[in-house]
One Martini backbone bead per residue (centre of mass of N, CA, C, O) as a GRO file, in nm:
protein
  214
    1UNK     BB    1  -5.177  -1.837  -0.048
    2UNK     BB    2  -5.036  -1.576  -0.131
    3UNK     BB    3  -4.817  -1.597   0.080
    4UNK     BB    4  -4.694  -1.866  -0.021
    5UNK     BB    5  -4.621  -1.767  -0.304
    6UNK     BB    6  -4.431  -1.538  -0.217
    7UNK     BB    7  -4.237  -1.721  -0.060
    8UNK     BB    8  -4.155  -1.901  -0.295
    9UNK     BB    9  -4.032  -1.674  -0.469
   10UNK     BB   10  -3.818  -1.588  -0.262
   11UNK     BB   11  -3.669  -1.858  -0.248
   12UNK     BB   12  -3.590  -1.867  -0.546
   13UNK     BB   13  -3.421  -1.609  -0.543
   14UNK     BB   14  -3.215  -1.699  -0.328
   15UNK     BB   15  -3.117  -1.955  -0.474
   16UNK     BB   16  -3.008  -1.799  -0.730
   17UNK     BB   17  -2.770  -1.663  -0.526
   18UNK     BB   18  -2.578  -1.911  -0.440
   19UNK     BB   19  -2.310  -1.835  -0.629
   20UNK     BB   20  -2.219  -1.622  -0.431
   21UNK     BB   21  -1.879  -1.531  -0.354
   22UNK     BB   22  -1.624  -1.489  -0.090
   23UNK     BB   23  -1.287  -1.371  -0.071
   24UNK     BB   24  -0.994  -1.378   0.121
   25UNK     BB   25  -0.694  -1.170   0.164
   26UNK     BB   26  -0.331  -1.198   0.251
   27UNK     BB   27  -0.021  -1.007   0.342
   28UNK     BB   28   0.325  -0.917   0.239
   29UNK     BB   29   0.526  -0.685   0.127
   30UNK     BB   30   0.766  -0.607  -0.074
   31UNK     BB   31   0.997  -0.452  -0.252
   32UNK     BB   32   0.988  -0.191  -0.432
   33UNK     BB   33   0.986  -0.089  -0.781
   34UNK     BB   34   1.147   0.062  -1.087
   35UNK     BB   35   1.045   0.182  -1.409
   36UNK     BB   36   1.274   0.406  -1.582
   37UNK     BB   37   1.373   0.689  -1.807
   38UNK     BB   38   1.391   0.885  -1.538
   39UNK     BB   39   1.626   0.902  -1.290
   40UNK     BB   40   1.569   1.205  -1.170
   41UNK     BB   41   1.326   1.116  -1.032
   42UNK     BB   42   1.188   1.186  -0.683
   43UNK     BB   43   0.957   1.012  -0.664
   44UNK     BB   44   0.814   0.805  -0.469
   45UNK     BB   45   0.760   0.497  -0.416
   46UNK     BB   46   0.432   0.449  -0.449
   47UNK     BB   47   0.396   0.737  -0.311
   48UNK     BB   48   0.427   0.597  -0.014
   49UNK     BB   49   0.194   0.367   0.014
   50UNK     BB   50   0.429   0.147  -0.020
   51UNK     BB   51   0.604  -0.090   0.187
   52UNK     BB   52   0.812  -0.287   0.318
   53UNK     BB   53   0.605  -0.496   0.529
   54UNK     BB   54   0.332  -0.447   0.449
   55UNK     BB   55   0.010  -0.508   0.531
   56UNK     BB   56  -0.259  -0.699   0.379
   57UNK     BB   57  -0.616  -0.679   0.290
   58UNK     BB   58  -0.911  -0.861   0.149
   59UNK     BB   59  -1.181  -0.866  -0.106
   60UNK     BB   60  -1.385  -1.086  -0.319
   61UNK     BB   61  -1.656  -1.099  -0.572
   62UNK     BB   62  -1.857  -1.368  -0.719
   63UNK     BB   63  -2.021  -1.565  -0.977
   64UNK     BB   64  -2.033  -1.912  -1.038
   65UNK     BB   65  -2.310  -1.884  -1.244
   66UNK     BB   66  -2.224  -1.698  -1.448
   67UNK     BB   67  -2.186  -1.553  -1.739
   68UNK     BB   68  -1.962  -1.495  -1.962
   69UNK     BB   69  -1.808  -1.219  -2.122
   70UNK     BB   70  -1.570  -1.416  -2.220
   71UNK     BB   71  -1.275  -1.503  -2.411
   72UNK     BB   72  -0.962  -1.572  -2.435
   73UNK     BB   73  -0.671  -1.665  -2.604
   74UNK     BB   74  -0.685  -1.870  -2.395
   75UNK     BB   75  -0.771  -2.100  -2.128
   76UNK     BB   76  -1.016  -1.869  -2.069
   77UNK     BB   77  -1.255  -1.702  -1.864
   78UNK     BB   78  -1.470  -1.411  -1.839
   79UNK     BB   79  -1.579  -1.234  -1.549
   80UNK     BB   80  -1.754  -1.066  -1.328
   81UNK     BB   81  -1.682  -0.829  -1.083
   82UNK     BB   82  -1.857  -0.748  -0.783
   83UNK     BB   83  -1.605  -0.724  -0.571
   84UNK     BB   84  -1.359  -0.487  -0.411
   85UNK     BB   85  -1.099  -0.494  -0.152
   86UNK     BB   86  -0.830  -0.292   0.013
   87UNK     BB   87  -0.588  -0.307   0.288
   88UNK     BB   88  -0.318  -0.132   0.464
   89UNK     BB   89  -0.317   0.181   0.532
   90UNK     BB   90  -0.418   0.488   0.610
   91UNK     BB   91  -0.306   0.620   0.356
   92UNK     BB   92  -0.412   0.421   0.151
   93UNK     BB   93  -0.718   0.423   0.235
   94UNK     BB   94  -0.763   0.736   0.175
   95UNK     BB   95  -0.726   0.672  -0.161
   96UNK     BB   96  -0.858   0.359  -0.156
   97UNK     BB   97  -1.205   0.349  -0.234
   98UNK     BB   98  -1.258   0.346  -0.569
   99UNK     BB   99  -1.297   0.066  -0.714
  100UNK     BB  100  -1.233  -0.100  -1.012
  101UNK     BB  101  -1.418  -0.346  -1.185
  102UNK     BB  102  -1.302  -0.566  -1.405
  103UNK     BB  103  -1.209  -0.892  -1.345
  104UNK     BB  104  -1.254  -1.257  -1.380
  105UNK     BB  105  -1.042  -1.537  -1.425
  106UNK     BB  106  -1.071  -1.871  -1.572
  107UNK     BB  107  -0.853  -2.148  -1.566
  108UNK     BB  108  -0.831  -2.440  -1.812
  109UNK     BB  109  -0.528  -2.612  -1.838
  110UNK     BB  110  -0.475  -2.923  -1.968
  111UNK     BB  111  -0.189  -2.919  -2.094
  112UNK     BB  112  -0.047  -2.794  -1.820
  113UNK     BB  113  -0.208  -2.862  -1.552
  114UNK     BB  114  -0.404  -2.597  -1.466
  115UNK     BB  115  -0.564  -2.382  -1.226
  116UNK     BB  116  -0.700  -2.037  -1.240
  117UNK     BB  117  -0.731  -1.728  -1.055
  118UNK     BB  118  -0.806  -1.389  -1.181
  119UNK     BB  119  -0.773  -1.067  -1.039
  120UNK     BB  120  -0.911  -0.743  -1.152
  121UNK     BB  121  -0.804  -0.412  -1.051
  122UNK     BB  122  -0.868  -0.053  -0.992
  123UNK     BB  123  -0.715   0.291  -0.955
  124UNK     BB  124  -0.778   0.640  -0.940
  125UNK     BB  125  -0.594   0.876  -0.783
  126UNK     BB  126  -0.525   1.066  -1.033
  127UNK     BB  127  -0.450   1.215  -1.331
  128UNK     BB  128  -0.133   1.073  -1.295
  129UNK     BB  129  -0.260   0.805  -1.138
  130UNK     BB  130  -0.251   0.441  -1.156
  131UNK     BB  131  -0.393   0.147  -1.011
  132UNK     BB  132  -0.292  -0.200  -1.026
  133UNK     BB  133  -0.450  -0.528  -0.972
  134UNK     BB  134  -0.314  -0.868  -0.931
  135UNK     BB  135  -0.469  -1.187  -0.856
  136UNK     BB  136  -0.309  -1.502  -0.825
  137UNK     BB  137  -0.477  -1.830  -0.826
  138UNK     BB  138  -0.401  -2.160  -0.741
  139UNK     BB  139  -0.495  -2.467  -0.783
  140UNK     BB  140  -0.444  -2.783  -0.653
  141UNK     BB  141  -0.610  -2.883  -0.898
  142UNK     BB  142  -0.621  -2.913  -1.243
  143UNK     BB  143  -0.957  -2.990  -1.237
  144UNK     BB  144  -1.119  -2.774  -1.068
  145UNK     BB  145  -1.194  -2.579  -1.347
  146UNK     BB  146  -1.397  -2.720  -1.513
  147UNK     BB  147  -1.521  -2.533  -1.767
  148UNK     BB  148  -1.462  -2.252  -1.629
  149UNK     BB  149  -1.531  -2.342  -1.318
  150UNK     BB  150  -1.626  -2.256  -0.989
  151UNK     BB  151  -1.699  -2.416  -0.729
  152UNK     BB  152  -1.919  -2.407  -0.493
  153UNK     BB  153  -1.703  -2.369  -0.216
  154UNK     BB  154  -1.422  -2.331  -0.298
  155UNK     BB  155  -1.103  -2.421  -0.084
  156UNK     BB  156  -0.819  -2.516  -0.280
  157UNK     BB  157  -0.512  -2.374  -0.261
  158UNK     BB  158  -0.171  -2.348  -0.343
  159UNK     BB  159  -0.149  -2.035  -0.436
  160UNK     BB  160  -0.047  -1.673  -0.415
  161UNK     BB  161  -0.033  -1.355  -0.605
  162UNK     BB  162   0.051  -1.010  -0.571
  163UNK     BB  163   0.011  -0.733  -0.812
  164UNK     BB  164   0.144  -0.398  -0.826
  165UNK     BB  165   0.069  -0.097  -1.025
  166UNK     BB  166   0.219   0.224  -1.095
  167UNK     BB  167   0.105   0.480  -1.304
  168UNK     BB  168   0.284   0.737  -1.481
  169UNK     BB  169   0.182   1.004  -1.689
  170UNK     BB  170   0.417   1.236  -1.637
  171UNK     BB  171   0.601   0.971  -1.653
  172UNK     BB  172   0.824   0.714  -1.774
  173UNK     BB  173   0.675   0.512  -1.531
  174UNK     BB  174   0.689   0.214  -1.308
  175UNK     BB  175   0.548   0.079  -1.025
  176UNK     BB  176   0.636  -0.214  -0.820
  177UNK     BB  177   0.464  -0.488  -0.639
  178UNK     BB  178   0.493  -0.780  -0.427
  179UNK     BB  179   0.312  -1.088  -0.309
  180UNK     BB  180   0.221  -1.309  -0.096
  181UNK     BB  181  -0.083  -1.512  -0.056
  182UNK     BB  182  -0.382  -1.564   0.126
  183UNK     BB  183  -0.667  -1.777   0.051
  184UNK     BB  184  -1.022  -1.758   0.151
  185UNK     BB  185  -1.324  -1.861   0.226
  186UNK     BB  186  -1.605  -1.723   0.322
  187UNK     BB  187  -1.795  -1.849   0.629
  188UNK     BB  188  -2.042  -1.700   0.657
  189UNK     BB  189  -2.349  -1.685   0.732
  190UNK     BB  190  -2.620  -1.769   0.540
  191UNK     BB  191  -2.936  -1.648   0.397
  192UNK     BB  192  -2.944  -1.907   0.227
  193UNK     BB  193  -3.148  -2.155   0.173
  194UNK     BB  194  -3.204  -2.462   0.148
  195UNK     BB  195  -3.415  -2.636  -0.047
  196UNK     BB  196  -3.518  -2.829   0.175
  197UNK     BB  197  -3.588  -2.611   0.379
  198UNK     BB  198  -3.796  -2.462   0.206
  199UNK     BB  199  -3.993  -2.699   0.169
  200UNK     BB  200  -4.054  -2.746   0.469
  201UNK     BB  201  -4.167  -2.467   0.521
  202UNK     BB  202  -4.400  -2.480   0.319
  203UNK     BB  203  -4.535  -2.732   0.436
  204UNK     BB  204  -4.594  -2.613   0.715
  205UNK     BB  205  -4.767  -2.370   0.618
  206UNK     BB  206  -4.979  -2.538   0.472
  207UNK     BB  207  -5.076  -2.688   0.724
  208UNK     BB  208  -5.169  -2.437   0.878
  209UNK     BB  209  -5.378  -2.344   0.673
  210UNK     BB  210  -5.559  -2.595   0.693
  211UNK     BB  211  -5.627  -2.569   0.995
  212UNK     BB  212  -5.763  -2.290   0.976
  213UNK     BB  213  -5.996  -2.377   0.788
  214UNK     BB  214  -6.109  -2.597   0.996
   0.00000   0.00000   0.00000
């Protein structure tokens, strides 16, 4: 019976993690641009890490059942970002390894009639350069994120855009690059059992225990 109790507790713990989801994104970068007050600076755009036509891919993870960290000034709630990664080229990947997990925002704007998911992450390249990434994902239906919640298993997006900014602290300038992106829910087999499956398993084990006692 102790074994059955321990198994039941394990199943409850796994079920509690059922809200954790991972989405993959991919696309192709457009031409980078620069805002600068010092036109004489010859530092390459995006430090040469991003060029037009470069393909990128990545993933981000969050918990659809977590409590919000807070609410923004507009109709959105802010949640913790559990994981983020992005890959472009060998040179980019060699310096972009320790991503800072900022936040994920869920918008439920009933007045304007749209729902949006916004992922924010960053990366400190060196003391003089910081990279910021914003991935904006629009839901196909305006009521999809009712109550600032993303339904577990949601995978119906209208479109997405990725925006990357490189901040130069030693010069008054910012490099920027944008791209359209495709976003899809990762549908890898989950180790989390359905509640009904767990109950059937427990019932079967209980039956075996009774037979052994007899």
